[in-house]
C-alpha positions, 0 to 999 in steps of 0.5 A, a space after each residue: 294360011 300363013 305359017 306364023 299365025 297366033 291366037 291370043 286370049 287375054 284373061 284377067 287371071 290367065 294369059 293364053 297364046 297359041 301358035 299355029 306353026 308349032 301347035 303350042 299353047 301357053 296358058 299361064 297367069 297374067 302377071 308380071 314382076 318388075 324390079 326397080 320399076 324397069 327390069 322384068 324380074 319374072 312373068 306368068 306362073 313364076 311371077 304369080 308365086 311372088 304375089 303378096 310375097 315380094 319385097 318393096 322393089 319388086 312390083 307384082 302386077 296384073 295388067 288386065 282388070 275386069 277383062 280390059 287392059 288396065 296397064 298398057 305398058 306392063 301388058 305390052 312387056 308381058 305380051 312380048 315375054 309370052 311371045 318369045 316363050 312361045 317361039 323358043 325365046 326368039 321372035 320368030 322369022 317373018 311377020 305373023 297374023 294375029 287374032 285376039 279374043 275380046 269381051 263383047 260388053 266393052 267399049 270400042 276404045 277398049 276393044 281397040 286397045 287389044 288390037 293396039 297391044 299387038 300393032 304397037 308392040 315390037 312383035 312383027 305383025 301382018 294382019 291383026 283381027 279380033 273375035 268376040 269372046 262368046 263366038 270363040 267360046 262357042 267354036 271352042 265348044 264345037 258348036 255350029 256358030 253359023 247355024 240359026 240355032 240359038 245357044 246360051 253361053 255363060 263364061 265365068 272368069 276371074 273378074 267377070 262373068 259374060 252371059 251371051 246368046 248367040 245365033 247365026 255367027 253373031 251375038 243376039 244378047 250379052 251381059 257382062 257382070 263384075 263377079 267371078 273367081 276373084 270376088 269369091 276369093 275376096 269373100 272367103 278372105 273376109 269371112 275367115 277374117 271375121 270369124 277367126 280373126 285370121 288374115 289370109 292372102 288371096 292365093 291362100 283363099 284361092 286354094 281354099 276355094 279350089 278345095 272346098 267351094 261347093 255351090 250347093 254345099 252337098 258334103 262336108 270337107 275341111 282344109 287348113 289355111 295359114 295366115 296372121 292372127 289379127 289380135 296377136 299379130 303372129 302367124 297362125 293356122 286354122 281349119 276351114 270347113 266347106 260350110 263356111 266357104 259356102 256361106 262366103 260364096 253363095 251370094 256371088 253365085 246367086 248374082 250370076 244365076 240372077 244375071 242368067 235369068 235376066 238374059 233368059 227373060 230378054 231372049 226372043 221366044 224362038 231362041 228360047 225354044 233352042 236353049 231349052 233343047 241345047 241347054 246352057 253351056 258353062 265355060 271359064 275357069 270358075 265353071 269348075 266350082 263343084 256343083 255349080 252346074 247343079 245350082 244353075 240347073 235347079 234355078 233355071 230348069 235347064 240342062 247345063 253342059 260343062 266341058 273338059 278344060 272350060 278355061 281353055 275353050 276361048 283359046 281353042 276356039 280362036 285356034 280353030 278360027 285361025 286355022 279354018 278358012 270357013 270360020 275366018 268371017 268371024 274375025 274383024 278389025 275394030 274401028 279406029 279410036 273414037 278420037 282419031 
């Protein structure tokens, strides 16, 4: 196994990169701030701090939308920035092997874009492979992916939720829906605007969600949100309660539950028997919403497993696949672009 081996998980919200040589993992916001359309002002968590605050000459952008690369130029720059940070601000000696986690329900062209991101960057690469996200997720959870036992994995990310049934190292069924943490933030913004005439930013909505979101509205809690009053145009603050947040997010949460039910209905009976035994595995950053596991358990009748750090299971899985020769068969090179 080459010493310079790297794993990448390009999430819509967070960029995760792992280096096998120094066992270092970077997990930061997938955001880049470009000054005057040419100069990198900042990236990662620091760039996210500028989101909705930057002057006109600084463009703060999210290069990944709905799990796929939307802005290849900024994504390329961002990848090189994170790679330098991982290697202590030098590019690392020699070329490296890369493995990138890709969503299942996207086109071959979109999968190829992940591959090309590394292949066409200034970073030297020897071998580049991709692995399906649900498979990396399962490995990160510590499941035996090569066994014939079926597992249902629900990864709730920022822009998307990916629901997959896996068995024998492959994906039997998969469904990607465009509902995730960002959609919840938007619904919180909308309901606060409607009820209190208060415009709040997405970062504020995210903080409100972290503090108050509860999938079953089990108790009452409150926090203060700051924004701008629509009527007066002046800065204002308002106390938000968990009941209001529940009203905002419940529709989106139930759309995730409905998508899980659709996959369960289509699952072959033998695999259904395995899923009854093992339950549903909940991963992704938005899996941390309070009582989400309770809601899914109530609606499906299945037990729900949530691990620690659910937002890092994919990158942990990629790291294991890269450093364990027995798992190397899970990686592959995506097909050439359709128009080649």
